[in-house]
Backbone of each chain as ProteinMPNN parsed JSONL, in Angstrom:
{"seq_chain_A": "MTTFIEWVSAAFIIVGAVFLFVGSFGLAKLPDTMRRLHGPTKATTLGIGALLIASMLYFVLLRQAAGFHELLITLFLFLTAPVTANMIAKAHIFRNKKLQEDLPLAARGTGWATLTGSVDSQDNRT", "coords_chain_A": {"N_chain_A": [[-49.255, -41.115, -6.419], [-50.876, -38.919, -6.915], [-48.866, -37.013, -7.534], [-47.946, -38.281, -9.881], [-50.181, -38.016, -11.65], [-50.226, -35.212, -11.802], [-47.815, -34.769, -13.101], [-48.333, -35.998, -15.558], [-50.485, -34.413, -16.558], [-49.203, -31.965, -16.75], [-47.327, -32.574, -18.714], [-49.03, -33.0, -20.94], [-50.114, -30.456, -21.126], [-47.867, -28.964, -21.86], [-47.177, -30.227, -24.353], [-49.522, -29.641, -25.839], [-49.387, -26.799, -25.945], [-46.992, -26.477, -27.379], [-47.679, -27.598, -29.798], [-49.875, -25.845, -30.599], [-48.273, -23.469, -30.89], [-46.546, -24.254, -33.008], [-48.394, -24.599, -35.145], [-49.35, -21.97, -35.462], [-46.964, -20.763, -36.122], [-46.43, -21.977, -38.567], [-48.552, -20.884, -40.032], [-47.735, -18.282, -40.161], [-45.303, -18.412, -41.581], [-45.293, -20.085, -43.91], [-45.402, -20.157, -47.584], [-47.66, -19.775, -49.533], [-51.349, -19.532, -49.797], [-52.675, -22.049, -49.866], [-50.771, -23.74, -48.784], [-50.461, -22.568, -46.313], [-52.761, -23.27, -45.12], [-52.411, -25.777, -43.99], [-51.084, -25.635, -41.476], [-52.731, -24.3, -39.321], [-55.045, -25.953, -39.493], [-54.342, -28.625, -38.918], [-52.143, -28.971, -36.997], [-52.879, -27.147, -34.969], [-55.359, -28.086, -34.209], [-54.688, -30.518, -33.115], [-53.131, -29.591, -30.952], [-54.988, -28.202, -29.384], [-56.582, -30.291, -28.707], [-54.824, -31.845, -27.055], [-54.473, -30.024, -24.93], [-57.105, -30.019, -23.911], [-57.316, -32.681, -23.023], [-55.439, -32.66, -21.047], [-56.702, -30.809, -19.257], [-59.03, -32.225, -18.715], [-58.001, -34.549, -17.328], [-56.848, -33.265, -15.084], [-59.095, -32.058, -13.832], [-60.922, -34.112, -13.389], [-59.553, -36.193, -12.069], [-57.913, -34.963, -10.11], [-59.326, -32.861, -8.89], [-61.871, -33.826, -8.593], [-64.111, -32.98, -10.037], [-66.886, -32.731, -12.268], [-66.273, -33.566, -15.701], [-67.378, -32.976, -18.436], [-67.663, -30.88, -20.122], [-65.306, -30.445, -21.463], [-65.102, -32.642, -23.21], [-67.282, -32.019, -24.885], [-66.302, -29.641, -26.075], [-64.007, -30.612, -27.354], [-65.14, -32.455, -29.152], [-66.668, -30.7, -30.732], [-64.798, -28.94, -31.806], [-63.167, -30.746, -33.253], [-64.959, -31.613, -35.087], [-65.552, -29.285, -36.541], [-63.219, -28.189, -37.603], [-62.247, -29.428, -40.089], [-64.402, -28.659, -41.819], [-64.206, -25.855, -41.796], [-61.682, -25.589, -43.009], [-62.225, -26.595, -45.571], [-64.085, -24.741, -46.467], [-62.616, -22.362, -46.535], [-60.638, -23.098, -48.476], [-62.232, -23.388, -50.711], [-63.224, -20.727, -51.035], [-60.796, -19.54, -51.62], [-60.069, -20.766, -54.055], [-62.189, -19.82, -55.568], [-61.617, -17.148, -55.699], [-59.278, -16.972, -57.176], [-58.129, -16.696, -60.265], [-56.051, -17.837, -61.804], [-55.578, -20.231, -60.622], [-57.911, -21.551, -61.071], [-57.767, -22.343, -63.807], [-56.025, -24.51, -63.75], [-57.412, -26.586, -62.577], [-58.718, -29.968, -62.542], [-61.202, -31.648, -64.664], [-64.603, -31.868, -63.506], [-66.599, -34.692, -62.497], [-69.079, -35.242, -63.831], [-68.899, -33.618, -66.023], [-70.009, -31.048, -65.753], [-68.719, -28.86, -64.819], [-67.235, -27.15, -61.962], [-69.057, -27.038, -58.959], [-68.552, -25.105, -57.086], [-67.665, -22.975, -58.606], [-69.477, -22.495, -60.743], [-71.977, -22.807, -59.684], [-74.446, -24.998, -58.466], [-76.495, -27.54, -60.273], [-79.3, -27.183, -59.977], [-79.376, -24.726, -58.793], [-78.582, -23.14, -60.842], [-80.814, -23.248, -62.483], [-82.727, -21.881, -60.925], [-81.768, -19.374, -60.808], [-82.155, -15.833, -60.814]], "CA_chain_A": [[-50.26, -41.169, -7.445], [-51.228, -37.54, -7.204], [-47.757, -36.42, -8.301], [-47.861, -38.785, -11.295], [-51.196, -37.371, -12.438], [-49.755, -33.88, -12.08], [-46.773, -34.779, -14.151], [-48.904, -36.306, -16.858], [-51.214, -33.356, -17.133], [-48.225, -30.94, -17.149], [-46.755, -32.949, -19.999], [-50.063, -32.73, -21.916], [-50.235, -28.959, -21.282], [-46.707, -28.478, -22.704], [-47.333, -30.72, -25.72], [-50.51, -28.844, -26.518], [-48.888, -25.437, -26.199], [-46.009, -26.504, -28.458], [-48.443, -27.768, -31.15], [-50.469, -24.572, -30.962], [-47.295, -22.567, -31.408], [-46.053, -24.753, -34.296], [-49.447, -24.316, -36.127], [-49.416, -20.561, -35.732], [-45.717, -20.387, -36.838], [-46.617, -22.335, -39.964], [-49.446, -19.933, -40.578], [-46.976, -17.016, -40.419], [-44.118, -18.579, -42.354], [-45.404, -20.74, -45.227], [-45.372, -19.195, -48.671], [-48.918, -19.43, -50.136], [-52.515, -19.791, -48.937], [-53.032, -23.444, -49.81], [-49.875, -24.384, -47.889], [-50.748, -21.959, -45.015], [-53.962, -23.893, -44.583], [-52.09, -26.973, -43.254], [-50.728, -25.352, -40.088], [-53.825, -24.143, -38.363], [-56.085, -26.971, -39.394], [-53.914, -29.897, -38.356], [-51.382, -28.805, -35.819], [-53.58, -26.44, -33.96], [-56.449, -28.957, -33.696], [-54.014, -31.518, -32.26], [-52.727, -28.852, -29.767], [-56.131, -27.941, -28.474], [-57.022, -31.632, -28.14], [-53.953, -32.191, -25.907], [-54.818, -29.19, -23.8], [-58.358, -30.38, -23.279], [-57.158, -33.887, -22.333], [-54.794, -32.26, -19.737], [-57.741, -30.266, -18.354], [-59.948, -33.346, -18.176], [-57.26, -35.326, -16.327], [-56.684, -32.465, -13.887], [-60.266, -31.767, -13.067], [-61.609, -35.31, -12.991], [-58.744, -37.018, -11.174], [-57.38, -34.257, -8.908], [-60.285, -31.986, -8.219], [-63.183, -34.504, -8.423], [-65.148, -32.161, -10.612], [-67.311, -33.352, -13.525], [-65.527, -32.98, -16.816], [-67.941, -33.288, -19.716], [-67.505, -29.803, -21.069], [-64.046, -30.602, -22.323], [-65.469, -33.555, -24.259], [-68.067, -31.26, -25.844], [-65.475, -28.681, -26.839], [-63.175, -31.432, -28.287], [-65.967, -32.967, -30.236], [-67.109, -29.6, -31.576], [-63.605, -28.441, -32.56], [-62.698, -31.738, -34.25], [-65.911, -31.701, -36.208], [-65.645, -28.066, -37.399], [-61.945, -27.732, -38.242], [-62.212, -29.745, -41.572], [-65.388, -27.84, -42.493], [-63.64, -24.54, -41.933], [-60.596, -25.679, -43.993], [-62.834, -26.798, -46.864], [-64.765, -23.498, -46.874], [-61.585, -21.392, -46.883], [-60.012, -23.507, -49.701], [-63.211, -23.09, -51.739], [-63.237, -19.31, -51.273], [-59.535, -19.182, -52.251], [-60.121, -21.19, -55.475], [-63.155, -18.962, -56.265], [-61.062, -15.782, -55.925], [-57.959, -17.051, -57.789], [-58.461, -17.16, -61.65], [-55.003, -18.627, -62.335], [-55.772, -21.557, -59.988], [-59.061, -22.265, -61.703], [-57.407, -22.974, -65.055], [-55.31, -25.753, -63.534], [-58.278, -27.581, -62.0], [-59.207, -31.04, -63.441], [-62.633, -31.578, -64.914], [-65.477, -32.526, -62.627], [-66.891, -36.046, -62.97], [-70.21, -35.24, -64.781], [-68.727, -32.678, -67.128], [-70.825, -29.89, -65.612], [-68.005, -27.832, -64.248], [-67.199, -27.261, -60.529], [-70.23, -26.398, -58.348], [-68.105, -23.9, -56.386], [-67.431, -21.896, -59.522], [-70.61, -22.219, -61.62], [-73.215, -23.038, -59.012], [-74.949, -26.406, -58.794], [-77.41, -27.536, -61.435], [-80.634, -26.581, -59.695], [-79.246, -23.302, -58.484], [-78.529, -22.45, -62.126], [-82.185, -23.185, -62.922], [-83.465, -20.962, -60.163], [-81.114, -18.053, -60.719], [-82.936, -14.821, -61.429]], "C_chain_A": [[-50.626, -39.751, -7.938], [-50.094, -36.842, -8.021], [-47.63, -36.957, -9.764], [-48.935, -38.144, -12.186], [-50.862, -35.954, -12.796], [-48.747, -33.777, -13.152], [-47.318, -35.075, -15.582], [-49.676, -35.128, -17.431], [-50.306, -32.175, -17.477], [-47.651, -31.275, -18.47], [-47.774, -32.723, -21.142], [-50.206, -31.309, -22.189], [-49.085, -28.502, -22.208], [-46.783, -28.931, -24.154], [-48.378, -29.887, -26.477], [-50.071, -27.451, -26.848], [-47.859, -25.429, -27.361], [-46.703, -26.717, -29.791], [-49.171, -26.532, -31.537], [-49.488, -23.552, -31.517], [-46.762, -22.957, -32.758], [-47.128, -24.455, -35.421], [-49.478, -22.827, -36.475], [-48.081, -20.059, -36.455], [-45.854, -20.81, -38.268], [-47.518, -21.39, -40.683], [-48.683, -18.621, -40.95], [-45.883, -17.189, -41.485], [-44.318, -19.174, -43.707], [-45.762, -19.798, -46.351], [-46.745, -18.874, -49.365], [-50.163, -20.001, -49.408], [-52.829, -21.238, -48.75], [-52.053, -24.189, -48.85], [-50.1, -23.834, -46.472], [-51.903, -22.666, -44.377], [-53.633, -25.088, -43.682], [-51.822, -26.703, -41.782], [-51.855, -25.291, -39.124], [-54.803, -25.36, -38.339], [-55.683, -28.328, -38.812], [-53.248, -29.757, -37.016], [-52.118, -28.187, -34.638], [-54.712, -27.252, -33.372], [-55.83, -29.936, -32.716], [-53.614, -30.837, -30.92], [-53.856, -28.63, -28.812], [-56.689, -29.2, -27.908], [-56.145, -32.021, -26.93], [-54.256, -31.364, -24.725], [-56.093, -29.621, -23.084], [-58.234, -31.734, -22.561], [-56.411, -33.613, -21.004], [-55.812, -31.718, -18.779], [-58.636, -31.305, -17.827], [-59.269, -34.152, -17.104], [-57.196, -34.53, -14.982], [-57.985, -32.319, -13.084], [-60.963, -33.012, -12.597], [-60.85, -36.092, -11.913], [-58.287, -36.251, -9.916], [-58.338, -33.402, -8.185], [-61.658, -32.614, -7.99], [-64.351, -33.641, -8.884], [-65.599, -32.908, -11.902], [-66.713, -32.737, -14.695], [-66.153, -33.281, -18.12], [-67.928, -32.093, -20.669], [-66.378, -29.902, -22.006], [-64.377, -31.494, -23.464], [-66.343, -32.882, -25.288], [-67.193, -30.353, -26.711], [-64.58, -29.472, -27.797], [-63.979, -31.94, -29.443], [-66.297, -31.864, -31.262], [-65.917, -29.139, -32.399], [-63.109, -29.465, -33.601], [-63.701, -31.902, -35.366], [-65.797, -30.47, -37.147], [-64.363, -27.694, -38.051], [-61.904, -28.169, -39.701], [-63.233, -28.948, -42.422], [-64.797, -26.433, -42.761], [-62.582, -24.529, -43.009], [-61.184, -25.768, -45.43], [-63.448, -25.463, -47.385], [-63.673, -22.466, -47.352], [-60.859, -21.741, -48.23], [-60.998, -23.179, -50.911], [-63.224, -21.61, -52.058], [-61.931, -18.879, -51.978], [-59.503, -19.557, -53.675], [-61.033, -20.213, -56.211], [-62.507, -17.602, -56.544], [-59.844, -15.82, -56.797], [-58.212, -17.592, -59.236], [-57.391, -18.058, -62.189], [-55.123, -20.082, -61.823], [-56.909, -22.321, -60.667], [-58.739, -22.932, -63.014], [-56.694, -24.266, -64.891], [-56.185, -26.847, -62.925], [-58.648, -28.673, -62.97], [-60.7, -30.909, -63.642], [-63.396, -32.318, -63.832], [-66.078, -33.799, -63.295], [-68.013, -35.954, -64.04], [-70.108, -34.291, -65.912], [-69.529, -31.387, -67.01], [-70.071, -28.728, -65.078], [-68.114, -27.951, -62.641], [-68.393, -26.451, -59.97], [-69.78, -25.168, -57.617], [-68.029, -22.7, -57.354], [-68.681, -21.532, -60.351], [-71.941, -22.302, -60.922], [-73.75, -24.413, -59.386], [-76.076, -26.353, -59.803], [-78.717, -26.836, -61.156], [-80.505, -25.127, -59.273], [-79.101, -22.459, -59.744], [-79.92, -22.258, -62.681], [-82.916, -22.019, -62.255], [-82.871, -19.568, -60.163], [-81.949, -17.0, -61.435], [-81.973, -13.728, -62.051]], "O_chain_A": [[-50.675, -39.446, -9.13], [-50.342, -36.189, -9.035], [-47.279, -36.238, -10.7], [-48.659, -37.771, -13.326], [-51.142, -35.498, -13.905], [-48.767, -32.879, -13.993], [-46.875, -34.533, -16.595], [-49.572, -34.841, -18.624], [-50.609, -31.44, -18.417], [-47.482, -30.388, -19.306], [-47.376, -32.284, -22.221], [-50.401, -30.915, -23.339], [-49.29, -27.775, -23.18], [-46.502, -28.162, -25.073], [-48.147, -29.478, -27.615], [-50.357, -26.96, -27.94], [-47.848, -24.525, -28.197], [-46.355, -26.09, -30.792], [-49.122, -26.154, -32.707], [-49.793, -22.849, -32.481], [-46.538, -22.085, -33.598], [-46.747, -24.093, -36.535], [-49.617, -22.462, -37.643], [-48.088, -19.114, -37.243], [-45.427, -20.065, -39.15], [-47.284, -21.104, -41.857], [-48.994, -17.971, -41.948], [-45.566, -16.245, -42.208], [-43.58, -18.816, -44.625], [-46.362, -18.75, -46.113], [-46.932, -17.721, -49.752], [-50.035, -20.843, -48.52], [-53.203, -21.664, -47.657], [-52.451, -25.146, -48.187], [-49.939, -24.584, -45.509], [-52.008, -22.654, -43.15], [-54.383, -25.416, -42.762], [-52.28, -27.456, -40.923], [-51.956, -26.112, -38.212], [-55.313, -25.728, -37.281], [-56.511, -29.078, -38.295], [-53.693, -30.326, -36.019], [-52.004, -28.626, -33.494], [-55.009, -27.137, -32.183], [-56.361, -30.165, -31.629], [-53.749, -31.455, -29.864], [-53.73, -28.831, -27.604], [-57.206, -29.223, -26.791], [-56.661, -32.47, -25.907], [-54.306, -31.879, -23.608], [-56.18, -29.603, -21.856], [-58.952, -31.958, -21.586], [-56.699, -34.235, -19.981], [-55.82, -32.098, -17.608], [-58.984, -31.308, -16.646], [-59.871, -34.426, -16.066], [-57.46, -35.074, -13.91], [-57.998, -32.434, -11.858], [-61.55, -33.009, -11.516], [-61.45, -36.589, -10.96], [-58.272, -36.798, -8.813], [-58.207, -33.212, -6.976], [-62.506, -32.046, -7.301], [-65.402, -33.57, -8.248], [-64.81, -33.612, -12.532], [-66.614, -31.512, -14.762], [-65.446, -33.859, -18.946], [-68.151, -32.25, -21.869], [-66.451, -29.511, -23.171], [-64.004, -31.195, -24.599], [-66.173, -33.141, -26.48], [-67.339, -30.315, -27.933], [-64.402, -29.056, -28.942], [-63.547, -31.863, -30.593], [-66.217, -32.069, -32.474], [-66.049, -28.967, -33.611], [-62.684, -29.089, -34.693], [-63.338, -32.29, -36.476], [-65.926, -30.59, -38.365], [-64.391, -26.921, -39.008], [-61.546, -27.339, -40.536], [-62.967, -28.61, -43.576], [-64.91, -25.916, -43.873], [-62.539, -23.616, -43.833], [-60.707, -25.113, -46.356], [-63.337, -25.124, -48.564], [-63.804, -21.82, -48.392], [-60.515, -20.851, -49.008], [-60.558, -22.746, -51.976], [-63.234, -21.243, -53.233], [-61.943, -17.979, -52.818], [-58.982, -18.797, -54.49], [-60.727, -19.806, -57.331], [-62.834, -16.97, -57.548], [-59.369, -14.744, -57.162], [-58.474, -18.782, -59.414], [-57.701, -18.969, -62.956], [-54.797, -21.029, -62.538], [-56.875, -23.543, -60.813], [-59.33, -23.96, -63.345], [-56.73, -25.09, -65.806], [-55.705, -27.971, -62.774], [-58.883, -28.372, -64.141], [-61.385, -30.183, -62.922], [-62.892, -33.301, -63.29], [-66.05, -33.933, -64.518], [-67.866, -36.575, -65.093], [-71.049, -34.126, -66.69], [-69.729, -30.69, -68.005], [-70.666, -27.669, -64.876], [-68.924, -28.703, -62.098], [-68.694, -25.351, -60.434], [-70.564, -24.225, -57.517], [-68.294, -21.562, -56.967], [-68.903, -20.353, -60.626], [-72.956, -21.91, -61.497], [-73.522, -24.91, -60.489], [-76.562, -25.278, -60.155], [-79.195, -26.022, -61.945], [-81.468, -24.37, -59.396], [-79.424, -21.272, -59.765], [-80.204, -21.225, -63.288], [-83.629, -21.263, -62.914], [-83.443, -18.661, -59.558], [-82.41, -17.239, -62.552], [-82.443, -12.753, -62.637]]}, "seq_chain_B": "MITAACSFAMIAISASILLNIFRLIVGPDVTDRILALDTMVINAIGLIILAGITFGTTMYFEAALLFAMVGFVSTVAFCKFLLRGNVIE", "coords_chain_B": {"N_chain_B": [[-45.779, -27.701, -10.186], [-47.83, -28.021, -12.182], [-48.42, -25.296, -12.329], [-46.096, -24.168, -13.316], [-46.013, -25.311, -15.813], [-48.364, -24.266, -16.887], [-47.677, -21.498, -17.003], [-45.516, -21.545, -18.884], [-47.058, -22.528, -21.091], [-48.823, -20.441, -21.423], [-47.145, -18.353, -22.228], [-46.266, -19.404, -24.707], [-48.644, -19.576, -26.148], [-49.412, -16.913, -26.208], [-47.347, -15.893, -27.8], [-47.98, -17.193, -30.128], [-50.395, -16.008, -30.778], [-49.497, -13.406, -31.308], [-48.031, -14.008, -33.711], [-50.233, -14.732, -35.255], [-51.572, -12.281, -35.45], [-49.692, -10.853, -36.913], [-49.934, -12.228, -39.351], [-52.541, -11.524, -39.855], [-52.375, -8.815, -40.363], [-50.423, -8.609, -42.43], [-51.189, -10.455, -44.431], [-51.733, -11.372, -47.794], [-54.162, -11.874, -49.09], [-57.798, -11.947, -48.753], [-58.64, -14.36, -47.757], [-56.484, -15.351, -46.386], [-56.582, -13.694, -44.177], [-58.982, -14.382, -43.034], [-58.385, -16.981, -42.27], [-56.329, -16.515, -40.424], [-57.856, -15.193, -38.454], [-59.556, -17.36, -37.621], [-57.624, -19.099, -36.537], [-56.747, -17.553, -34.471], [-59.063, -17.477, -32.839], [-58.998, -20.152, -31.993], [-56.628, -20.222, -30.591], [-57.348, -18.473, -28.539], [-59.264, -19.985, -27.254], [-57.647, -21.936, -26.209], [-56.164, -20.35, -24.399], [-58.214, -19.644, -22.579], [-58.915, -22.133, -21.515], [-56.523, -22.741, -20.212], [-56.532, -20.662, -18.257], [-58.701, -21.583, -16.773], [-57.552, -23.917, -15.658], [-55.517, -22.851, -14.217], [-56.71, -21.153, -12.301], [-58.278, -23.035, -11.111], [-61.093, -23.491, -11.465], [-64.103, -24.622, -12.919], [-65.696, -22.956, -14.327], [-64.97, -21.637, -16.603], [-65.367, -23.118, -18.873], [-67.751, -22.948, -20.216], [-67.522, -20.524, -21.461], [-65.403, -21.105, -23.251], [-66.596, -22.981, -24.855], [-68.626, -21.403, -26.08], [-67.009, -19.597, -27.437], [-65.847, -21.396, -29.308], [-68.113, -22.127, -30.867], [-69.002, -19.587, -31.88], [-66.78, -18.754, -33.225], [-66.562, -20.66, -35.254], [-69.051, -20.285, -36.647], [-68.76, -17.666, -37.524], [-66.488, -17.826, -39.171], [-67.462, -19.498, -41.235], [-69.524, -17.873, -42.168], [-68.121, -15.703, -43.235], [-66.728, -16.916, -45.336], [-68.882, -17.927, -46.883], [-69.962, -15.509, -47.642], [-67.921, -14.545, -49.311], [-67.991, -16.483, -51.263], [-70.612, -16.548, -52.393], [-71.646, -13.94, -52.288], [-73.506, -13.366, -50.415], [-74.908, -14.059, -47.287], [-77.036, -15.58, -46.186], [-79.095, -17.297, -48.272]], "CA_chain_B": [[-45.519, -28.362, -11.493], [-48.827, -27.59, -13.171], [-48.345, -23.897, -12.457], [-44.969, -23.833, -14.211], [-46.431, -25.752, -17.213], [-49.326, -23.287, -17.324], [-46.934, -20.274, -17.392], [-44.936, -21.798, -20.167], [-48.082, -22.607, -22.155], [-49.466, -19.075, -21.732], [-46.203, -17.625, -22.999], [-46.199, -19.953, -26.044], [-49.907, -19.285, -26.883], [-49.369, -15.479, -26.514], [-46.468, -15.704, -28.966], [-48.679, -17.6, -31.427], [-51.402, -15.02, -31.126], [-48.772, -12.385, -32.022], [-47.841, -14.5, -35.067], [-51.526, -14.645, -35.988], [-51.77, -10.833, -35.707], [-48.746, -10.553, -38.014], [-50.57, -12.733, -40.617], [-53.813, -10.753, -40.121], [-51.997, -7.514, -40.922], [-49.689, -8.722, -43.694], [-51.841, -11.417, -45.323], [-51.956, -10.735, -49.065], [-55.491, -12.028, -49.591], [-58.768, -11.966, -47.709], [-58.711, -15.737, -47.128], [-55.427, -15.482, -45.305], [-56.981, -12.988, -42.961], [-60.065, -15.245, -42.381], [-57.666, -18.102, -41.676], [-55.657, -15.989, -39.23], [-58.837, -14.919, -37.387], [-59.944, -18.606, -37.16], [-56.572, -19.6, -35.694], [-56.736, -16.752, -33.247], [-60.101, -17.955, -31.985], [-58.598, -21.432, -31.341], [-55.593, -19.908, -29.556], [-58.038, -17.81, -27.368], [-59.89, -21.068, -26.487], [-56.523, -22.494, -25.408], [-55.91, -19.435, -23.226], [-59.303, -19.733, -21.592], [-58.777, -23.423, -20.82], [-55.329, -22.578, -19.257], [-56.953, -19.923, -17.145], [-59.576, -22.418, -15.933], [-56.696, -24.842, -14.868], [-54.718, -22.06, -13.261], [-57.525, -20.706, -11.145], [-58.935, -24.174, -10.478], [-62.522, -23.501, -11.54], [-64.659, -25.151, -14.176], [-66.644, -22.024, -14.883], [-64.541, -21.012, -17.839], [-65.524, -23.946, -20.035], [-68.879, -22.398, -21.035], [-66.972, -19.428, -22.356], [-64.653, -21.708, -24.265], [-67.61, -23.558, -25.8], [-69.272, -20.287, -26.835], [-65.969, -19.099, -28.38], [-65.716, -22.357, -30.369], [-69.281, -21.995, -31.742], [-69.111, -18.287, -32.543], [-65.725, -18.626, -34.208], [-66.916, -21.496, -36.427], [-70.102, -19.678, -37.451], [-68.294, -16.459, -38.194], [-65.657, -18.153, -40.33], [-68.312, -19.991, -42.334], [-70.255, -16.776, -42.741], [-67.181, -14.932, -44.116], [-66.428, -17.714, -46.553], [-70.057, -17.944, -47.639], [-70.085, -14.192, -48.249], [-66.961, -14.401, -50.392], [-68.385, -17.405, -52.356], [-71.937, -16.283, -53.009], [-72.053, -12.529, -52.249], [-74.655, -13.278, -49.563], [-74.705, -15.058, -46.234], [-78.207, -16.499, -46.166], [-79.847, -17.045, -49.561]], "C_chain_B": [[-46.489, -27.914, -12.543], [-48.766, -26.075, -13.399], [-47.256, -23.448, -13.396], [-45.347, -24.165, -15.649], [-47.428, -24.724, -17.757], [-48.656, -21.992, -17.744], [-46.248, -20.461, -18.693], [-45.917, -21.825, -21.332], [-48.692, -21.247, -22.477], [-48.475, -18.26, -22.484], [-46.215, -18.069, -24.439], [-47.458, -19.516, -26.798], [-49.949, -17.733, -27.149], [-48.449, -15.187, -27.72], [-47.163, -16.142, -30.247], [-49.763, -16.646, -31.754], [-50.735, -13.807, -31.721], [-48.444, -12.758, -33.457], [-49.135, -14.375, -35.886], [-51.849, -13.154, -36.317], [-50.916, -10.36, -36.874], [-49.393, -10.988, -39.32], [-51.831, -11.911, -40.914], [-53.48, -9.412, -40.722], [-51.419, -7.71, -42.294], [-50.494, -9.415, -44.8], [-52.19, -10.832, -46.683], [-53.384, -10.844, -49.562], [-56.493, -12.062, -48.407], [-58.862, -13.32, -47.034], [-57.631, -15.956, -46.158], [-55.846, -14.815, -44.028], [-58.127, -13.815, -42.226], [-59.368, -16.402, -41.622], [-56.965, -17.646, -40.357], [-56.646, -15.753, -38.124], [-59.325, -16.237, -36.807], [-58.949, -19.237, -36.148], [-56.499, -18.815, -34.387], [-57.84, -17.147, -32.31], [-59.679, -19.259, -31.262], [-57.579, -21.147, -30.318], [-56.29, -19.239, -28.299], [-58.745, -18.899, -26.586], [-58.819, -21.742, -25.598], [-56.193, -21.632, -24.117], [-56.973, -19.543, -22.164], [-59.255, -21.028, -20.802], [-57.591, -23.372, -19.789], [-55.775, -21.749, -18.063], [-57.817, -20.73, -16.234], [-58.678, -23.386, -15.088], [-55.923, -24.057, -13.828], [-55.548, -21.645, -12.038], [-58.319, -21.823, -10.512], [-60.432, -24.136, -10.539], [-63.02, -24.005, -12.894], [-65.652, -24.139, -14.852], [-66.294, -21.496, -16.274], [-64.864, -21.83, -19.076], [-66.727, -23.518, -20.886], [-68.386, -21.319, -21.95], [-66.207, -20.036, -23.484], [-65.558, -22.369, -25.299], [-68.235, -22.501, -26.679], [-68.31, -19.735, -27.831], [-65.888, -20.062, -29.558], [-66.892, -22.196, -31.354], [-69.27, -20.757, -32.532], [-67.951, -18.169, -33.544], [-66.012, -19.481, -35.435], [-67.945, -20.811, -37.277], [-69.654, -18.432, -38.159], [-67.315, -16.733, -39.364], [-66.487, -18.671, -41.562], [-69.092, -18.876, -42.945], [-69.408, -15.916, -43.655], [-66.965, -15.651, -45.407], [-67.685, -17.765, -47.453], [-70.294, -16.584, -48.337], [-69.136, -14.065, -49.437], [-67.415, -15.299, -51.588], [-69.629, -16.926, -53.137], [-72.345, -14.83, -53.035], [-73.12, -12.334, -51.294], [-74.463, -14.343, -48.526], [-75.813, -16.1, -46.221], [-79.041, -16.205, -47.418], [-81.24, -17.442, -49.44]], "O_chain_B": [[-46.106, -27.489, -13.632], [-49.021, -25.604, -14.507], [-47.423, -22.503, -14.167], [-45.049, -23.414, -16.577], [-47.364, -24.349, -18.928], [-49.038, -21.426, -18.769], [-46.375, -19.604, -19.568], [-45.676, -21.25, -22.394], [-49.029, -20.943, -23.621], [-48.894, -17.494, -23.352], [-46.178, -17.225, -25.335], [-47.368, -19.124, -27.961], [-50.458, -17.302, -28.184], [-48.757, -14.331, -28.549], [-46.969, -15.551, -31.309], [-50.058, -16.464, -32.935], [-51.338, -13.183, -32.594], [-48.562, -11.916, -34.347], [-49.119, -13.969, -37.048], [-52.36, -12.864, -37.399], [-51.358, -9.574, -37.711], [-49.412, -10.229, -40.289], [-52.147, -11.638, -42.072], [-54.254, -8.908, -41.536], [-51.856, -7.062, -43.245], [-50.469, -8.996, -45.958], [-52.913, -9.837, -46.719], [-53.812, -10.018, -50.369], [-56.105, -12.184, -47.246], [-59.142, -13.395, -45.838], [-57.814, -16.681, -45.18], [-55.526, -15.278, -42.932], [-58.18, -13.897, -40.999], [-59.729, -16.736, -40.493], [-57.025, -18.33, -39.335], [-56.356, -16.059, -36.967], [-59.515, -16.296, -35.592], [-59.32, -19.796, -35.116], [-56.219, -19.377, -33.328], [-57.628, -17.166, -31.098], [-59.966, -19.441, -30.079], [-57.611, -21.75, -29.246], [-55.852, -19.434, -27.166], [-58.84, -18.79, -25.363], [-59.05, -22.062, -24.432], [-55.994, -22.125, -23.006], [-56.668, -19.535, -20.971], [-59.51, -21.05, -19.598], [-57.683, -23.891, -18.677], [-55.428, -22.096, -16.934], [-57.702, -20.597, -15.016], [-59.002, -23.649, -13.93], [-55.699, -24.524, -12.711], [-55.111, -21.784, -10.896], [-58.972, -21.614, -9.489], [-61.045, -24.747, -9.664], [-62.357, -23.796, -13.91], [-66.334, -24.474, -15.82], [-67.142, -20.995, -17.013], [-64.681, -21.357, -20.197], [-66.734, -23.694, -22.104], [-68.808, -21.228, -23.103], [-66.322, -19.553, -24.61], [-65.285, -22.305, -26.498], [-68.358, -22.685, -27.89], [-68.698, -19.423, -28.957], [-65.861, -19.615, -30.705], [-66.667, -22.135, -32.563], [-69.496, -20.799, -33.741], [-68.113, -17.553, -34.598], [-65.727, -19.056, -36.554], [-67.783, -20.733, -38.495], [-70.103, -18.151, -39.27], [-67.294, -16.024, -40.37], [-66.232, -18.322, -42.715], [-69.324, -18.901, -44.153], [-69.866, -15.451, -44.699], [-67.015, -15.042, -46.475], [-67.557, -17.654, -48.673], [-70.766, -16.532, -49.473], [-69.523, -13.523, -50.473], [-67.249, -14.93, -52.75], [-69.656, -16.915, -54.367], [-73.299, -14.484, -53.73], [-73.685, -11.241, -51.269], [-73.925, -15.411, -48.817], [-75.575, -17.308, -46.242], [-79.588, -15.121, -47.62], [-82.006, -17.308, -50.394]]}, "name": "protein", "num_of_chains": 2, "seq": "MTTFIEWVSAAFIIVGAVFLFVGSFGLAKLPDTMRRLHGPTKATTLGIGALLIASMLYFVLLRQAAGFHELLITLFLFLTAPVTANMIAKAHIFRNKKLQEDLPLAARGTGWATLTGSVDSQDNRTMITAACSFAMIAISASILLNIFRLIVGPDVTDRILALDTMVINAIGLIILAGITFGTTMYFEAALLFAMVGFVSTVAFCKFLLRGNVIE"}
């Protein structure tokens, strides 16, 4: 049983490391920023999740230590990775004038809040 | 078994940190550099977790949690500064 758990956590460690490497390789290789955003935000999150599952298996089943920190880290990383990707995409659109001309119209016809500011922030602008 | 897997994973993650440093230096825009820094923080969290497994102690997880929080807050602060010219309005 112990050997089986060791094999399973070793497999999770290797899968996590391979996914982390694939994400960083995509970040280095892909041609433009919007495509580069895919590697770190998807593959890297999956890799870190697999590493944390391996660590949880190892410490809870083999070392009999409490393993709630891993759950906290997993939850935090899985919640924050999409927010980070959204913020970076917004900053990239904001800095790229050629990309802004290709954007579709926003629903209420007021323009994109990222580019012009929301309605009440326009009223309060000094 | 676990030790061999940890060595392989440490080599892979170090290679990916090198790739991130390449993008951090080359990256044509500021957003690429922010993205490279964010990925580097995630790879550092992976290295810390691997160190915890290798040395068999759970003390490293607080460091990993702090890294996750500080990395997220710094990325959002960078993007907010680029978007609005100010971090806290």
